[in-house]
C-alpha positions as CSV (number, residue, x, y, z in Angstrom):
1,M,32.1,7.2,-15.1
2,R,30.7,9.5,-12.4
3,R,31.2,6.7,-9.9
4,Y,34.8,6.2,-11.1
5,W,35.7,9.9,-10.6
6,F,34.0,9.9,-7.2
7,S,36.2,6.9,-6.1
8,I,39.3,8.9,-7.0
9,A,38.2,12.2,-5.5
10,L,37.0,10.9,-2.2
11,P,40.3,9.5,-1.0
12,V,42.1,12.7,-2.1
13,L,39.7,14.9,-0.1
14,V,39.9,12.6,2.9
15,A,43.7,12.7,2.9
16,A,43.7,16.4,2.5
17,S,41.3,16.8,5.4
18,I,43.4,14.6,7.6
19,G,46.5,16.6,6.6
20,T,44.8,19.9,7.3
21,Y,43.7,18.6,10.7
22,Y,47.2,17.6,11.8
23,V,48.8,20.8,10.4
24,G,46.1,22.8,12.1
25,A,46.7,21.1,15.4
26,A,50.4,21.8,15.1
27,A,49.6,25.5,14.5
28,R,47.3,26.0,17.5
29,D,50.1,27.0,19.8
30,L,51.7,29.5,17.5
31,P,52.1,33.1,18.8
32,E,49.3,35.6,18.2
33,F,50.4,38.8,16.5
34,R,48.0,41.7,16.2
35,I,47.5,45.4,15.4
36,Q,47.0,47.1,18.8
37,T,45.1,50.3,19.0
38,V,47.1,53.2,20.6
39,S,44.7,56.0,19.9
40,G,41.7,56.9,17.7
41,D,38.7,54.9,16.4
42,P,39.5,51.1,16.2
43,K,36.8,50.8,13.5
44,E,39.1,52.7,11.1
45,A,41.5,49.8,11.2
46,S,38.9,47.0,11.3
47,Q,39.7,45.8,7.7
48,L,43.4,46.6,7.8
49,V,45.6,43.5,7.2
50,L,49.4,43.0,7.3
51,E,50.6,39.9,5.3
52,A,54.0,38.6,6.3
53,D,56.4,35.7,6.6
54,T,57.7,35.1,10.1
55,R,60.1,32.6,11.7
56,I,58.9,31.0,14.9
57,D,60.7,28.7,17.4
58,D,60.5,25.7,15.0
59,G,62.9,27.5,12.7
60,M,60.4,27.5,9.9
61,Y,58.8,30.5,8.2
62,H,55.0,30.8,8.5
63,R,52.7,32.9,6.2
64,V,50.5,35.0,8.4
65,E,47.7,37.7,8.1
66,I,47.7,40.1,11.0
67,G,44.8,42.4,11.9
68,T,43.2,44.1,14.9
69,N,41.6,40.7,15.8
70,G,44.8,38.7,15.8
71,T,46.6,36.4,13.5
72,H,45.4,34.1,10.8
73,Y,48.1,31.4,10.0
74,N,47.9,29.8,6.5
75,E,48.3,26.4,8.2
76,R,45.0,27.0,10.1
77,R,43.0,27.5,6.9
78,S,41.2,24.5,5.5
79,F,42.4,22.7,2.4
80,L,39.5,24.0,0.4
81,A,39.9,27.6,1.7
82,Q,43.6,27.5,0.5
83,L,42.5,26.2,-2.9
84,N,39.8,28.9,-3.3
85,N,42.1,31.8,-2.4
86,D,40.7,34.9,-4.2
87,F,43.0,38.0,-4.4
88,T,40.1,40.2,-5.3
89,D,39.0,39.9,-1.6
90,N,41.9,42.3,-0.8
91,S,40.0,45.2,-2.4
92,P,36.8,46.5,-0.8
93,D,35.9,48.0,-4.2
94,L,36.1,44.6,-5.8
95,V,34.3,42.8,-3.0
96,R,31.4,45.3,-3.5
97,L,31.5,44.8,-7.3
98,K,31.3,41.1,-6.9
99,K,28.2,41.5,-4.7
100,D,26.5,44.0,-7.0
101,H,27.6,42.7,-10.4
102,R,28.3,39.0,-9.9
103,G,27.8,38.1,-13.6
104,F,30.2,40.7,-14.8
105,M,32.9,39.9,-12.2
106,R,32.8,36.1,-12.8
107,G,36.2,34.7,-13.9
108,K,38.1,38.0,-13.7
109,I,41.1,37.9,-11.4
110,S,43.6,40.7,-12.5
111,T,43.1,43.3,-9.8
112,N,44.8,46.0,-11.9
113,G,42.3,45.4,-14.8
114,F,39.1,46.9,-13.3
115,Y,37.5,50.2,-13.6
116,A,34.1,51.3,-12.2
117,D,32.1,54.5,-11.9
118,D,28.4,55.2,-11.6
119,R,27.9,54.7,-15.4
120,A,30.2,51.9,-16.5
121,L,32.2,48.8,-15.6
122,L,35.3,47.9,-17.5
123,Y,37.8,45.1,-17.4
124,A,41.0,44.6,-19.4
125,D,43.5,41.8,-19.3
126,A,46.4,40.8,-21.6
127,K,46.2,37.4,-23.3
128,A,49.2,35.7,-24.8
129,E,49.2,33.2,-27.6
130,E,51.6,30.3,-27.8
131,R,55.2,31.4,-27.5
132,N,57.2,31.1,-30.7
133,P,60.1,28.7,-29.8
134,A,62.5,30.4,-32.3
135,S,62.0,34.0,-31.2
136,N,60.7,33.3,-27.7
137,L,58.1,36.0,-28.3
138,S,54.3,35.8,-28.2
139,A,51.4,37.6,-30.0
140,Y,49.1,39.3,-27.5
141,S,45.6,40.6,-27.5
142,I,43.7,42.5,-24.8
143,A,40.5,40.9,-23.5
144,I,37.9,43.6,-23.0
145,A,34.7,43.4,-21.1
146,A,32.4,46.4,-20.6
147,Q,29.0,47.1,-19.2
148,D,26.9,50.3,-19.5
149,L,25.2,50.6,-16.2
150,T,22.6,53.1,-17.6
151,T,21.4,50.9,-20.5
152,G,22.6,47.5,-19.3
153,K,24.5,46.9,-22.6
154,K,27.3,44.4,-22.3
155,T,30.4,44.3,-24.6
156,R,33.1,41.6,-24.9
157,F,35.8,41.4,-27.4
158,D,39.6,40.7,-27.9
159,A,41.4,43.8,-29.1
160,I,44.4,42.8,-31.3
161,M,47.6,44.8,-30.8
162,P,48.4,47.1,-33.7
163,G,50.6,45.5,-36.4
164,K,50.3,42.1,-34.7
165,Q,53.6,42.8,-33.0
166,K,55.0,40.1,-30.8
167,Y,56.3,40.6,-27.3
168,S,58.3,39.0,-24.5
169,Y,55.5,40.2,-22.1
170,L,52.6,42.6,-22.0
171,Y,50.9,43.6,-18.8
172,V,47.8,45.9,-18.2
173,Y,48.8,48.1,-15.3
174,D,45.9,50.5,-15.1
175,V,42.4,51.0,-16.6
176,Q,40.6,54.3,-16.8
177,M,37.7,55.8,-18.8
178,L,37.9,59.3,-20.4
179,D,35.3,60.8,-22.7
180,G,33.7,57.4,-23.4
181,Q,37.0,55.7,-24.4
182,A,39.0,53.2,-22.4
183,K,42.5,54.2,-21.5
184,L,44.9,51.3,-20.7
185,L,48.4,51.9,-19.3
186,V,50.5,48.9,-20.2
187,T,54.1,47.8,-19.9
188,L,55.7,45.6,-22.5
189,S,58.9,44.4,-24.1
190,K,59.6,43.7,-27.8
191,D,62.8,41.8,-27.2
192,T,64.1,38.9,-25.0
193,G,67.0,40.9,-23.5
194,L,69.5,38.3,-24.7
195,G,73.0,39.8,-25.3
196,R,72.0,43.2,-23.7
197,A,73.4,44.3,-20.3
198,G,70.5,44.8,-18.0
199,G,68.1,42.5,-19.8
200,M,65.1,43.4,-21.9
201,E,64.1,46.9,-22.7
202,T,60.8,48.0,-21.1
203,E,58.3,50.2,-22.9
204,I,55.3,52.0,-21.4
205,H,52.3,52.5,-23.7
206,L,49.0,54.2,-23.5
207,L,46.3,52.3,-25.4
208,T,43.0,54.0,-26.3
209,V,40.3,51.4,-26.9
210,D,37.1,52.3,-28.8
211,L,34.3,50.3,-27.2
212,D,31.9,50.9,-30.0
213,K,34.2,49.8,-32.8
214,E,35.6,47.1,-30.6
215,G,39.3,47.7,-31.3
216,I,42.4,49.7,-30.3
217,A,42.1,53.2,-31.7
218,S,45.6,54.3,-30.8
219,D,48.8,53.0,-29.3
220,E,51.1,55.7,-28.0
221,T,54.6,55.0,-26.6
222,I,54.9,57.1,-23.5
223,A,58.4,56.1,-22.4
224,K,60.9,53.4,-23.2
225,D,64.3,52.3,-21.9
226,A,67.2,53.5,-23.9
227,D,71.0,53.1,-24.1
228,K,72.7,56.5,-23.9
229,G,76.2,55.3,-24.6
230,A,79.3,54.7,-22.5
231,G,77.3,52.2,-20.4
232,K,74.6,54.7,-19.4
233,Q,71.0,53.7,-19.6
234,E,67.6,55.3,-19.0
235,K,65.1,53.1,-17.4
236,Y,61.4,53.7,-16.9
237,A,58.8,52.1,-14.6
238,I,55.2,52.8,-13.5
239,H,55.6,54.4,-10.1
240,D,52.0,54.7,-8.9
241,T,48.4,54.6,-10.1
242,S,45.3,55.4,-8.2
243,A,44.7,52.4,-5.9
244,G,40.9,52.6,-5.7
245,V,39.1,50.7,-8.5
246,A,36.1,52.9,-8.1
247,S,38.2,56.1,-7.7
248,P,38.8,57.3,-11.2
249,S,42.0,59.2,-11.8
250,P,43.2,61.1,-14.9
251,Y,46.8,60.6,-14.0
252,A,49.5,58.0,-13.4
253,L,53.0,58.4,-12.0
254,L,56.1,57.1,-13.8
255,S,59.7,57.0,-12.6
256,E,62.8,57.5,-14.6
257,R,66.3,56.4,-13.6
258,T,69.6,57.0,-15.2
259,V,72.0,54.2,-14.4
260,Q,75.7,53.4,-15.1
261,A,75.8,49.8,-16.2
262,G,78.9,47.7,-15.6
263,K,80.3,44.4,-14.3
264,D,82.0,43.5,-11.0
265,K,85.2,41.5,-10.7
266,D,83.2,38.2,-11.1
267,G,81.6,39.4,-14.3
268,T,78.2,40.0,-12.7
269,Y,76.1,42.8,-14.1
270,T,75.8,45.9,-11.9
271,E,74.0,49.1,-11.9
272,K,74.7,52.4,-10.2
273,T,71.9,55.0,-10.1
274,L,73.2,58.4,-11.3
275,G,69.9,60.2,-11.1
276,S,66.1,59.8,-10.9
277,Q,62.9,61.7,-11.2
278,V,59.1,61.1,-11.0
279,L,56.9,62.2,-13.8
280,V,53.1,62.8,-14.1
281,L,51.3,61.2,-17.0
282,D,48.1,63.0,-18.1
283,Y,45.8,60.3,-19.6
284,K,43.9,62.8,-21.6
285,T,46.8,64.4,-23.4
286,G,49.5,61.6,-23.1
287,K,51.9,64.3,-21.8
288,L,54.6,63.5,-19.3
289,T,55.6,66.3,-16.9
290,P,58.5,66.0,-14.4
291,I,57.7,66.7,-10.8
292,P,60.1,69.2,-9.3
293,A,62.4,67.7,-6.7
294,E,61.7,68.5,-3.0
295,G,64.3,70.1,-0.8
296,G,66.4,67.8,1.3
297,E,67.0,64.1,0.9
298,E,64.9,62.6,-1.9
299,A,64.9,59.3,0.0
300,N,62.8,60.9,2.6
301,T,60.1,61.8,0.0
302,A,57.3,59.7,-1.4
303,R,54.7,60.5,-4.0
304,M,51.2,58.9,-4.5
305,L,48.0,59.6,-6.3
306,A,44.6,60.1,-4.7
307,G,42.2,60.5,-7.6
308,G,43.1,63.7,-9.3
309,K,45.5,64.9,-6.6
310,L,49.2,64.3,-6.2
311,I,50.1,63.5,-2.5
312,T,53.7,64.2,-1.4
313,L,55.0,62.7,1.8
314,K,58.2,63.7,3.6
315,T,59.8,62.5,6.9
316,A,61.9,64.8,9.1
317,G,62.2,65.8,12.7
318,G,60.0,63.0,14.0
319,K,57.0,63.9,11.9
320,L,55.4,62.9,8.6
321,T,54.6,65.9,6.4
322,L,51.9,65.5,3.7
323,R,50.8,67.9,1.0
324,S,48.0,67.6,-1.7
325,D,48.9,69.2,-5.0
326,D,47.2,69.7,-8.3
327,P,49.1,68.0,-11.1
328,A,47.4,70.0,-13.9
329,S,48.3,73.4,-12.7
330,G,51.3,72.5,-10.4
331,A,49.6,74.5,-7.6
332,R,50.8,73.3,-4.2
333,G,48.2,72.6,-1.5
334,E,48.2,73.0,2.3
335,T,50.9,71.2,4.3
336,F,50.0,69.0,7.3
337,D,52.3,67.5,9.9
338,V,51.6,64.1,11.6
339,P,53.7,63.2,14.6
340,L,55.5,59.8,14.4
341,A,56.0,57.5,17.4
342,L,59.0,55.9,15.6
343,T,61.8,57.9,14.1
344,G,64.5,56.9,11.6
345,G,62.2,55.6,8.9
346,A,62.2,57.3,5.4
347,A,59.0,58.1,3.7
348,S,60.1,56.2,0.5
349,S,60.6,53.0,2.5
350,M,57.3,53.1,4.4
351,Q,54.5,50.8,3.2
352,R,51.6,53.0,2.3
353,F,48.4,53.2,0.3
354,I,45.4,55.5,-0.2
355,Y,41.8,54.4,-0.2
356,G,39.0,57.0,-0.4
357,D,40.0,60.0,1.7
358,R,42.3,58.0,4.0
359,L,46.1,57.6,3.9
360,Y,47.3,54.3,5.5
361,V,51.0,54.2,6.6
362,L,53.1,51.4,8.1
363,N,56.3,52.8,9.6
364,R,58.6,50.0,10.5
365,V,61.9,50.6,12.3
366,N,63.8,47.5,13.3
367,A,61.4,45.2,15.2
368,D,58.8,47.9,15.8
369,G,55.9,48.7,13.6
370,E,53.7,51.9,13.8
371,I,50.4,52.1,11.9
372,L,48.8,55.4,11.1
373,I,45.5,56.3,9.3
374,V,45.3,59.9,8.3
375,N,42.4,61.9,7.0
376,L,43.7,63.5,3.8
377,A,41.2,66.4,4.0
378,D,42.7,67.9,7.3
379,G,45.9,65.9,7.9
380,K,44.7,64.5,11.2
381,A,45.5,61.0,12.4
382,V,42.2,59.3,12.9
383,Y,43.9,56.1,14.1
384,A,47.3,55.1,15.5
385,G,48.3,51.5,16.3
386,K,51.3,49.3,16.6
387,L,52.4,45.8,15.6
388,T,52.7,43.6,18.7
389,V,52.7,40.1,20.1
390,D,52.2,38.7,23.6
391,G,55.3,38.2,25.8
392,T,58.1,40.0,27.4
393,P,59.9,42.9,25.5
394,E,62.7,40.4,24.7
395,R,60.3,37.8,23.5
396,Q,58.4,40.4,21.4
397,R,61.6,41.5,19.7
398,E,62.6,37.9,19.1
399,L,59.4,37.3,17.3
400,L,58.9,40.6,15.5
401,E,62.5,41.2,14.2
402,P,62.7,38.4,11.7
403,M,59.2,39.2,10.3
404,T,59.2,40.1,6.6
405,L,56.2,42.2,5.6
406,Y,55.2,41.9,2.0
407,S,51.6,43.3,1.9
408,F,49.7,46.0,3.7
409,G,46.1,46.7,2.7
410,L,42.4,46.3,3.3
411,K,40.6,43.0,3.3
412,S,36.8,42.4,3.5
């Protein structure tokens, strides 16, 4: 039997290798994009990667990873490397955890499901049972894995959702630990959305998991979509959670939109936003607190979490203004201004993330792309770079303008 399987596998691998060779050969003359240092320490951007789709002269779109060392085309990767793609490599925290705790990390792929501090490791992921063909709903449980780093004790169990409720979907969005209990922020829907304008209603829940009793101690509905009459609807979404796996945060950000639902002349569903706001969720109390609106255009404002701090970004007058506030007290921190090389971009449309004490910003205006890395402690830009490619200015614009950026992050 082993010889039989080998006779099947060998031709497949040979064919794949030949295909990889010819595709790779065709990709050798593709243009080299890169992040070019303008000022600051290049080491700050050594792990920074832009992932994009771009159209080259052959008229086809190519998947690329762009960093300070150039471009990695998906076509240039070996067949086996493409098969073994691991999304946890996109997080330095998860790369470190895989190295230090290989046994615990094995088989875990949901990057939102991890939590780590110096005392504990925790992982949570939603598991769906077979979907009921009549209701189109599924029963869900939460697969929990925990390890006490002090005693070495390991715990694994499936936490059954209270009432054995069935859902269209259930997704674990964030995992935190408070006072020895696991806090899971999840989104779910209890209906299929059939017959309802705008589709299924989303609910945001905060689950408290008792690791000793191996079950869900409480299920609190934090927010849920609602029909307000006359075509008006309230819609909620998770706006931001702390990006660092090993950077515990007692808060999450939620967004609320009020929309006017309707149909166009062709009968297609439409939405018009009437108002919106961002709210802070305190994991310890379950309380939602609206964030006061900033002066000026709200489109020029973005809000993020950095551990226990609320970071507010604004763009105006050729600069990026950032402020670090305390969500618990509402106290506003010091304001810092960072000059922008490119003007016209709004803070809300910039790709951005926070890792450790660094704010990473990609400011893209038309074909041009500006990269900034800012020290959150003093508001100083420790690195400035730009997205570029070899060639004349006309050729650069021709190659950069059709590029669609879909990911901006760190990769080990």
